[in-house]
N, C-alpha and C positions, 0 to 999 in steps of 0.2 A: 484548739479545733481543730485539729488531725483526726482524719478519719481512719487512717491506718491502711489507706488504699495508693500502691506505689503510683507515682503520675507518669513514669516511662512507658512508651508505647511496647507494643509485645514484639515488636523487632528487636528493638533495643533490649529487651529480657531476655530473648532468644541470642542473641549475641554475647550477653553478659555469661549467659549458662554454657556455652560453648569456650569461650574463653576462660571461664574457671577449669574445665576439663584439662587445657594443655598446662606444657608446663612451662614455667616463667619465660624460658629464653626461645619459646614459641612464640608467645603469648605478643611480646614485644615486636617483633617483625608483620605478624598479621597485624596489628593495632598501624604500624606506621603503613604499611600497603594498603589497607582501608583508605587512611587520609589521604596517602599519594593518587587515588582512584579518583576521589568527591573532590580534589582541589584540580587533578589533569579534568572533568569533568567540566568544571567550571571555567575551565582555560580555556578548553576546546569551545562551550557556549560563546564565550567571548568572541574567541576568533571568528566564529563564525557568523555571529551579529555585526561585528565591524566589516566583515568582506562583504555583508549584505549591503551594510550604510554606504562604503565604500563604491559598490557599484552602482548604489542609486544614486549619488552625486555625480557619477561619471556618463548615467544616463544609457549605463547598460542593464538587460534584466537581470536581476537576481537568480542565481542557479537556485533551481526547485527543485522538488521530487519528480519524477518520471512522469509524463502526462500517460492516458489510457491509449493513445494513437503510439508511443513507445512501446506498450503491451511487455509487460513482462509479470512472472509471477502465476500463481494457479490458473488466472483466467487467460494466460497466453495460451493459445493451442498450438502456433506454431504452421509446421507442414501437415497438422489434421485439422487445420480448421477447414470447414466445407467450403469447396469453390463459388468463387462470386457469379452468380447467371449472368449474362449477357442481357441490358436492358429492351424490351420490346418497345416498337415504335408508338408514337401518340393513337391513331388510328386503329391497328392491332389488335383487335381480342384477344384475351388472354383470361387466366382462372380457370375455376374446377368445370365450368361448364363450356368453353373452349374445347372442343374436339379436332382441331387442328387438320392432319390428312387421314385421319379415321372417322371423319363425318362420313356420313351417308351422301352419295351424288343427289344434288338437286335436280329436280324437272325445270323445265322452259318455265312453266308458270307458276312456282311458291317464291314469294317475298322473300327477300334477304333478311337475315335480323341484325 
């Protein structure tokens, strides 16, 4: 009941094709490096999980990825960020309709808004 279709994934097929073009003396070190990378990633993940578990047992917060307050990467503007405007007191008008010092002087009989 064979369909003749290989079960291997596309990545493994590409890897095999690349290895076929290499001489034998290069194939073996490449295979060893790939195995070492895979095992090294497993060890690194296991160590990180173990460190997080130890931190939880000791009541420390686990080391996490940087939070947005620490601002890094493409969203961090640094010195190019717009400056913060001072907050207006609650009773003072502001916004697009507030003219401030550019408002025409009021007469004595005009009501204030």
